[in-house]
C-alpha positions as CSV (number, residue, x, y, z in Angstrom):
1,M,0.0,0.0,0.1
2,L,2.8,2.4,0.8
3,R,4.5,1.7,-2.5
4,K,1.6,2.1,-4.5
5,S,1.1,5.4,-2.5
6,N,4.5,6.5,-2.9
7,V,4.4,6.3,-7.0
8,V,1.3,8.7,-6.7
9,L,3.1,11.3,-4.7
10,W,6.1,10.9,-6.7
11,G,4.0,11.0,-10.0
12,V,2.4,14.6,-9.0
13,V,5.7,15.9,-7.9
14,L,7.3,15.4,-10.9
15,F,4.7,16.3,-12.8
16,V,5.0,20.1,-11.3
17,A,8.9,19.9,-11.6
18,W,8.8,18.8,-15.2
19,N,6.5,21.8,-15.7
20,A,8.3,24.2,-14.0
21,L,11.2,23.7,-15.9
22,I,9.4,23.5,-19.5
23,L,8.0,27.0,-18.7
24,L,11.5,28.2,-17.6
25,F,13.2,27.3,-20.6
26,L,10.3,28.8,-22.8
27,W,10.3,31.9,-21.4
28,T,14.1,32.7,-20.8
29,R,15.1,31.6,-24.6
30,P,16.5,34.5,-26.5
31,T,15.1,36.2,-29.1
32,P,15.5,37.8,-32.5
33,D,15.9,41.8,-32.4
34,T,14.1,42.3,-35.1
35,P,10.5,43.6,-34.8
36,G,8.9,41.3,-37.1
37,N,10.8,38.1,-36.3
38,L,10.1,39.2,-32.3
39,T,6.3,38.7,-33.1
40,Y,6.9,35.3,-34.7
41,E,8.4,34.0,-31.8
42,V,6.4,35.3,-29.3
43,M,3.3,33.7,-30.7
44,K,5.5,30.4,-31.4
45,L,6.5,30.3,-27.4
46,A,2.7,30.2,-26.4
47,Q,1.7,27.8,-28.6
48,D,4.6,25.8,-27.3
49,A,3.8,26.6,-24.0
50,E,-0.2,25.8,-24.6
51,D,1.1,22.4,-26.5
52,E,2.8,21.2,-23.6
53,L,0.3,22.1,-21.0
54,E,-2.3,20.2,-22.8
55,R,0.3,17.2,-23.1
56,Q,0.7,17.6,-19.1
57,K,-2.8,17.5,-18.3
58,G,-2.9,14.1,-19.7
59,L,-0.2,13.1,-17.8
60,L,-2.0,14.6,-14.4
61,Q,-4.9,13.1,-15.6
62,Q,-3.6,9.3,-15.5
63,I,-2.2,10.0,-12.3
64,R,-5.3,11.1,-10.9
65,E,-7.1,7.5,-12.4
66,Y,-4.2,5.6,-11.0
67,S,-5.0,7.2,-7.6
68,A,-8.5,6.4,-7.6
69,I,-7.9,2.6,-8.6
70,W,-5.6,3.0,-6.2
71,S,-8.3,4.6,-3.7
72,R,-11.2,1.5,-4.7
73,Q,-8.3,-0.9,-4.3
74,Q,-8.0,-0.2,-0.6
75,K,-11.8,-0.1,0.2
76,K,-11.6,-3.6,-0.7
77,T,-8.9,-4.3,0.8
78,V,-11.2,-3.9,4.1
79,T,-12.5,-7.2,3.7
80,P,-9.8,-10.2,3.0
81,A,-10.1,-11.8,-0.2
82,P,-11.1,-15.1,-0.7
83,A,-8.9,-17.6,-1.3
84,S,-8.5,-19.1,-4.7
85,P,-10.4,-22.6,-5.1
86,S,-9.2,-25.4,-6.5
87,L,-11.0,-27.1,-9.2
88,S,-11.1,-30.4,-7.2
89,S,-13.0,-28.0,-4.7
90,P,-14.1,-25.6,-6.0
91,S,-16.1,-24.2,-2.9
92,R,-12.9,-24.1,-0.5
93,G,-11.7,-20.6,0.9
94,R,-15.0,-18.6,0.2
95,T,-16.6,-16.9,3.1
96,D,-20.1,-16.9,3.6
97,P,-21.3,-13.4,1.3
98,K,-23.0,-10.6,3.5
99,P,-26.2,-9.2,1.2
100,A,-25.0,-5.6,2.1
101,E,-21.5,-5.7,0.9
102,L,-21.4,-8.2,-1.5
103,V,-20.4,-7.3,-5.4
104,I,-22.9,-8.9,-7.7
105,P,-22.1,-8.5,-11.5
106,V,-24.6,-8.5,-14.2
107,L,-23.2,-11.4,-16.7
108,V,-24.0,-10.9,-20.2
109,I,-24.3,-14.0,-22.5
110,A,-23.5,-12.5,-26.2
111,C,-23.2,-14.2,-29.6
112,D,-23.2,-12.4,-32.8
113,R,-26.4,-9.7,-32.2
114,S,-25.1,-6.6,-33.0
115,T,-28.3,-5.2,-31.0
116,V,-26.7,-6.5,-27.6
117,R,-26.0,-2.4,-27.6
118,R,-30.2,-2.5,-26.6
119,C,-29.4,-4.6,-24.0
120,L,-26.4,-3.1,-22.2
121,D,-27.8,0.6,-22.6
122,K,-30.6,-0.4,-20.8
123,L,-28.3,-2.3,-18.2
124,I,-25.9,0.8,-17.9
125,Q,-28.6,3.0,-17.6
126,Y,-30.4,1.3,-14.5
127,Q,-27.1,0.5,-13.0
128,P,-27.3,1.8,-9.7
129,S,-23.3,1.5,-9.1
130,K,-20.6,0.3,-11.4
131,E,-18.4,-0.9,-8.0
132,R,-21.2,-2.8,-6.6
133,F,-22.8,-4.3,-10.2
134,P,-20.2,-5.0,-12.6
135,I,-21.2,-5.8,-16.0
136,V,-19.4,-8.7,-17.7
137,V,-19.5,-9.4,-21.4
138,S,-19.1,-12.9,-22.4
139,Q,-18.8,-13.1,-26.1
140,D,-18.9,-16.2,-28.3
141,C,-19.3,-17.0,-31.9
142,G,-16.0,-14.7,-32.9
143,H,-18.3,-12.1,-34.4
144,Q,-16.3,-9.0,-35.1
145,E,-19.5,-6.7,-36.0
146,T,-20.9,-7.4,-31.9
147,A,-17.2,-7.2,-30.7
148,Q,-16.3,-3.8,-31.5
149,V,-20.1,-3.1,-30.5
150,I,-19.1,-4.6,-26.9
151,A,-15.6,-2.9,-27.5
152,S,-17.4,0.6,-27.9
153,Y,-18.2,0.7,-24.2
154,G,-14.8,0.9,-22.7
155,D,-14.5,0.3,-19.3
156,A,-18.2,0.4,-18.8
157,V,-18.1,-3.5,-19.3
158,V,-15.7,-5.9,-18.6
159,H,-15.4,-8.1,-22.3
160,I,-14.3,-11.4,-21.8
161,K,-14.2,-13.8,-24.8
162,Q,-15.0,-18.0,-25.3
163,P,-11.7,-18.8,-26.9
164,D,-12.8,-22.3,-28.0
165,L,-15.0,-21.8,-31.3
166,G,-14.7,-24.9,-32.9
167,E,-17.8,-27.3,-34.1
168,I,-18.6,-29.8,-30.9
169,P,-19.3,-33.4,-32.7
170,V,-23.2,-34.5,-32.0
171,P,-25.2,-37.5,-32.6
172,S,-26.6,-37.6,-36.3
173,D,-30.1,-37.1,-35.7
174,H,-29.1,-33.6,-33.2
175,R,-27.0,-32.2,-36.2
176,K,-29.8,-29.1,-36.4
177,F,-29.2,-29.1,-32.9
178,Q,-25.9,-27.6,-33.2
179,G,-26.0,-24.4,-31.4
180,Y,-28.2,-25.8,-28.5
181,Y,-24.5,-27.6,-27.9
182,K,-22.8,-24.6,-28.1
183,I,-24.5,-22.0,-26.2
184,S,-24.2,-24.8,-23.6
185,R,-20.6,-25.1,-23.7
186,H,-20.2,-20.9,-24.2
187,Y,-22.4,-20.8,-20.4
188,H,-20.4,-23.9,-18.7
189,W,-17.5,-21.4,-19.7
190,A,-18.5,-18.1,-19.0
191,L,-19.9,-19.3,-15.6
192,G,-16.9,-20.8,-14.5
193,Q,-15.1,-17.9,-15.2
194,V,-17.4,-15.3,-12.9
195,F,-17.3,-17.9,-10.1
196,H,-13.5,-19.4,-10.7
197,V,-11.5,-16.9,-12.4
198,L,-13.3,-13.5,-11.3
199,K,-14.0,-15.3,-7.8
200,Y,-17.2,-13.6,-7.1
201,Q,-19.9,-15.4,-5.0
202,A,-23.3,-14.5,-6.7
203,A,-23.9,-13.6,-10.6
204,I,-27.4,-12.6,-12.6
205,V,-27.3,-13.9,-15.8
206,V,-28.8,-12.5,-19.0
207,E,-28.4,-13.1,-22.9
208,D,-28.2,-10.4,-24.9
209,D,-31.3,-10.2,-26.2
210,L,-33.1,-9.1,-23.2
211,E,-34.2,-5.6,-21.9
212,V,-34.0,-5.1,-18.6
213,A,-37.2,-3.1,-16.2
214,P,-36.3,-0.1,-14.2
215,D,-36.4,-1.4,-10.9
216,F,-34.4,-4.4,-12.5
217,F,-31.8,-3.9,-9.5
218,E,-33.7,-3.2,-7.1
219,Y,-35.4,-6.4,-7.5
220,F,-32.4,-8.5,-7.4
221,Q,-31.1,-6.9,-4.8
222,A,-33.8,-7.2,-2.7
223,A,-34.6,-10.6,-3.2
224,F,-31.0,-11.7,-2.8
225,P,-31.0,-12.2,1.1
226,L,-33.8,-14.5,0.7
227,L,-32.0,-16.7,-1.9
228,L,-28.9,-16.6,0.7
229,E,-31.0,-17.6,3.5
230,D,-33.9,-19.9,2.5
231,K,-31.8,-23.4,1.2
232,T,-35.0,-24.1,-0.4
233,L,-34.8,-21.8,-3.5
234,W,-32.1,-22.0,-5.7
235,C,-32.4,-18.8,-7.9
236,V,-34.3,-15.5,-8.5
237,S,-35.6,-15.0,-12.2
238,A,-36.9,-11.9,-13.6
239,W,-39.4,-14.0,-15.9
240,N,-42.9,-15.0,-15.5
241,D,-44.2,-17.2,-18.3
242,N,-47.2,-16.3,-18.2
243,G,-46.6,-12.7,-18.2
244,K,-48.6,-11.5,-21.0
245,E,-49.8,-8.0,-20.7
246,Q,-53.7,-9.0,-20.2
247,M,-52.6,-12.0,-17.9
248,V,-51.1,-9.7,-15.0
249,D,-52.1,-7.3,-12.6
250,S,-50.6,-4.7,-13.6
251,R,-51.9,-2.8,-10.4
252,H,-49.4,-4.9,-8.3
253,P,-46.5,-4.7,-9.8
254,E,-45.0,-5.6,-6.3
255,T,-46.3,-8.9,-6.1
256,L,-43.7,-12.0,-6.2
257,Y,-44.2,-15.9,-6.3
258,R,-42.2,-18.8,-5.5
259,T,-42.3,-21.2,-8.6
260,D,-40.9,-24.6,-8.7
261,F,-40.5,-24.0,-12.7
262,F,-36.9,-22.5,-13.8
263,P,-38.0,-19.8,-15.4
264,G,-34.2,-18.3,-16.8
265,L,-34.5,-15.2,-18.6
266,G,-32.0,-13.1,-16.2
267,W,-31.4,-15.2,-12.9
268,L,-29.6,-14.6,-9.9
269,L,-27.9,-17.6,-8.8
270,L,-25.4,-18.7,-6.2
271,A,-21.8,-20.1,-6.6
272,E,-22.3,-22.6,-4.5
273,L,-25.1,-23.5,-7.3
274,W,-22.6,-23.3,-9.8
275,D,-20.1,-25.4,-7.9
276,E,-22.7,-28.3,-7.3
277,L,-23.9,-27.7,-11.3
278,E,-20.4,-27.4,-12.7
279,P,-19.0,-31.1,-12.6
280,K,-22.2,-32.2,-14.5
281,W,-23.3,-29.4,-16.5
282,P,-25.0,-30.7,-19.7
283,K,-23.3,-31.0,-23.1
284,A,-27.0,-29.2,-24.5
285,F,-30.1,-28.1,-23.5
286,W,-29.0,-26.5,-20.7
287,D,-32.5,-25.0,-19.0
288,D,-34.5,-28.4,-20.3
289,W,-31.5,-30.1,-17.9
290,M,-31.7,-27.3,-14.8
291,R,-35.7,-28.4,-14.9
292,H,-34.7,-32.0,-14.3
293,P,-35.9,-33.3,-10.9
294,D,-32.1,-34.5,-10.4
295,Q,-30.8,-30.9,-10.6
296,R,-33.8,-28.8,-9.0
297,K,-34.1,-31.2,-6.2
298,E,-37.8,-30.0,-4.9
299,R,-36.1,-26.4,-4.6
300,A,-37.8,-23.1,-6.0
301,C,-37.2,-19.8,-7.7
302,I,-38.7,-16.6,-6.7
303,R,-40.6,-15.0,-9.6
304,P,-42.5,-11.8,-10.3
305,E,-46.4,-11.0,-11.6
306,I,-44.7,-8.6,-13.8
307,S,-41.4,-9.9,-15.7
308,R,-38.2,-7.4,-14.5
309,T,-36.9,-8.6,-18.5
310,M,-38.3,-8.5,-21.9
311,T,-36.9,-10.2,-25.1
312,F,-36.4,-8.5,-28.3
313,G,-34.4,-11.5,-30.0
314,R,-36.6,-13.1,-32.6
315,K,-33.1,-14.4,-34.2
316,G,-31.6,-17.2,-32.5
317,V,-31.5,-20.9,-32.2
318,S,-35.0,-21.5,-32.2
319,H,-35.3,-19.5,-35.7
320,G,-38.1,-16.6,-34.1
321,Q,-41.2,-19.3,-33.9
322,F,-41.1,-19.7,-29.9
323,F,-40.6,-15.7,-29.9
324,D,-43.6,-14.8,-32.6
325,Q,-46.4,-17.5,-30.6
326,H,-45.2,-16.1,-27.2
327,L,-42.1,-14.3,-26.0
328,K,-42.9,-10.7,-28.0
329,F,-46.2,-10.3,-25.7
330,I,-44.7,-10.7,-22.6
331,K,-44.9,-7.3,-20.8
332,L,-42.3,-5.7,-19.5
333,N,-42.8,-3.8,-16.0
334,D,-42.8,-0.1,-16.5
335,H,-43.3,1.5,-12.8
336,F,-40.7,1.2,-10.5
337,V,-40.9,-0.8,-7.3
338,P,-38.9,-0.2,-3.6
339,F,-38.0,-3.7,-3.4
340,T,-35.6,-3.1,-0.8
341,E,-37.9,-1.2,1.1
342,L,-40.8,-4.0,1.5
343,N,-40.9,-7.0,3.8
344,L,-40.4,-10.1,1.3
345,T,-40.5,-12.7,3.8
346,Y,-43.8,-13.8,3.0
347,L,-41.8,-15.4,0.2
348,T,-40.1,-17.9,3.0
349,K,-41.2,-21.7,2.4
350,E,-43.4,-21.9,5.3
351,N,-44.9,-18.6,5.1
352,F,-45.8,-18.4,1.4
353,E,-47.2,-21.9,1.3
354,R,-49.6,-21.2,4.1
355,T,-51.2,-18.6,2.6
356,F,-50.8,-19.4,-1.2
357,R,-52.9,-22.7,-0.2
358,E,-55.3,-20.8,1.8
359,E,-56.0,-18.6,-1.5
360,V,-55.9,-21.3,-4.1
361,Y,-58.4,-23.9,-1.9
362,G,-60.4,-21.1,-0.5
363,A,-61.5,-19.8,-3.8
364,P,-64.8,-21.1,-5.2
365,E,-64.0,-23.7,-8.6
366,L,-65.6,-22.8,-11.2
367,R,-65.4,-24.7,-14.7
368,V,-63.9,-23.5,-17.9
369,E,-67.2,-22.8,-19.8
370,E,-68.0,-20.7,-17.1
371,L,-64.9,-18.3,-17.0
372,Q,-64.8,-17.8,-21.1
373,G,-68.7,-17.2,-20.7
374,N,-67.7,-14.6,-18.0
375,Q,-69.9,-16.0,-15.3
376,R,-70.0,-15.7,-11.4
377,Q,-68.1,-12.4,-11.6
378,E,-69.2,-12.0,-7.8
379,L,-67.5,-14.9,-6.6
380,G,-63.8,-13.1,-7.6
381,A,-60.9,-15.0,-7.3
382,V,-61.6,-18.6,-8.7
383,R,-60.2,-21.6,-9.0
384,V,-60.3,-24.5,-11.7
385,Q,-59.2,-27.8,-11.4
386,Y,-57.5,-30.4,-13.3
387,S,-56.5,-33.9,-12.2
388,S,-54.4,-35.1,-15.5
389,R,-52.5,-34.0,-18.1
390,E,-54.6,-34.0,-20.6
391,A,-57.0,-31.7,-18.6
392,F,-54.4,-29.3,-17.4
393,K,-53.3,-28.9,-21.7
394,A,-56.7,-28.5,-22.5
395,F,-58.1,-26.0,-19.8
396,A,-54.1,-23.9,-19.9
397,K,-54.6,-23.6,-23.8
398,A,-58.2,-22.6,-23.3
399,L,-57.7,-19.7,-21.0
400,G,-54.3,-18.6,-22.7
401,A,-52.0,-20.0,-20.4
402,M,-48.6,-21.9,-21.5
403,D,-49.6,-25.5,-21.6
404,D,-46.5,-27.4,-22.0
405,L,-44.7,-28.9,-18.8
406,K,-41.0,-29.7,-17.7
407,A,-40.3,-33.1,-16.1
408,G,-44.4,-32.7,-15.0
409,V,-43.6,-29.1,-13.8
410,P,-46.1,-26.5,-15.8
411,R,-44.2,-23.1,-16.2
412,A,-44.5,-20.6,-13.5
413,G,-46.4,-23.5,-11.5
414,Y,-45.7,-24.0,-7.7
415,H,-46.8,-26.9,-6.5
416,G,-49.0,-27.9,-9.5
417,V,-50.5,-24.2,-9.6
418,V,-50.9,-21.9,-12.2
419,T,-52.1,-18.1,-11.5
420,F,-52.8,-15.8,-13.8
421,L,-55.4,-13.0,-15.0
422,Y,-58.3,-14.5,-17.1
423,R,-60.5,-11.3,-18.0
424,S,-59.3,-9.4,-15.4
425,R,-60.4,-12.2,-12.8
426,R,-57.4,-13.8,-10.4
427,V,-57.5,-17.5,-11.4
428,Y,-55.7,-20.4,-10.1
429,L,-55.4,-23.5,-12.3
430,A,-54.5,-26.2,-10.2
431,P,-54.7,-30.0,-9.0
432,P,-57.0,-31.5,-6.5
433,P,-56.1,-30.5,-2.2
434,D,-54.8,-34.1,-2.3
435,W,-51.8,-33.4,-4.8
436,T,-48.5,-35.4,-3.7
437,G,-45.8,-34.1,-6.4
438,Y,-45.2,-33.9,-9.7
439,D,-45.0,-36.5,-12.0
440,P,-42.2,-36.5,-14.4
441,S,-44.0,-38.3,-17.2
442,W,-46.1,-35.7,-17.9
443,S,-44.5,-33.8,-20.6
């Protein structure tokens, strides 16, 4: 520390001394006696002095920048850095993170979309602190135009590049899925860099085609302590799979839920989860792999009523089909919610399950046909009950909700219950009250 302090001090001393010598030389230099030459010499002298001062201003700015960097490093050394983790035991040396102090980077997964600028512009616009929420852009594909866009942000982002750009051997019937294999490889590398090389203890993952809401950072900052303390949670997501504008309650953007379905699309995880997942990371289709019972282990995620991300990326490995049918209709929250000032303990497992079950099974049961006919409006929130895979898919499709299941879990579902608005009425699409668990054969 003392050595760095001396470097800064001597830089300033040299700057002042050099300026004094230059000016002394310039002003004491002899000039010709001729009046015409005297005028020229005075003008040249003034220009030389001005050029030299400009150069020295640049030097002083560098000294100031170094001093600022050193000061930030000093502050960081108040809490000792965790020891370098070994590959055989990645969690060794990590200290328990504290919500008020932890640095949480945003990892942007990028490839060949030069429109990553839209994603980065919003992240930087809403970023409450560059030090607390640094932005790390991990680029795959080697796309030069996209690389230039990322580089144009200078030190506002950290730009890292996935080094392995080669083709991946895949089974013959998976040749058309080569893109999904590359995405999984990139995620594996990028998350490894964030947690093992940069040694962060948590990270928010977004992709380059996501735009974030004004309270995106506020939401994750408030939900982080829940993830840290409640071991029945394994992620916090910014996404609601049934978040179309007509299906969410815009009057209550502060509402959050637990969900058994891994939503992705802007999600927060801890380093300890990566320690668990990294050794068995899949070669492809990583998001569906996350939804398998072997990975989920009956843990849940937090998700919002109104999404804090929206996707603008029609171009992708799915060729835009899912985007046109569904993704482009998801509503992005536009009302800032001060989540850090709210009490979110209702989302802990015990509290949430007690109140959620009362709300769901305390609601009167209604048939889909009655809902579609807008009948019994006086009932308020209602429950539509299903008891088979076929019934769930039929009812969900009729009411405009996502009807697919992954390992038996419906999108945005919790204990089999999917909640949304239908014609401005709260609907709980739910299994019978004696539900005992998901059937992985439902898919």
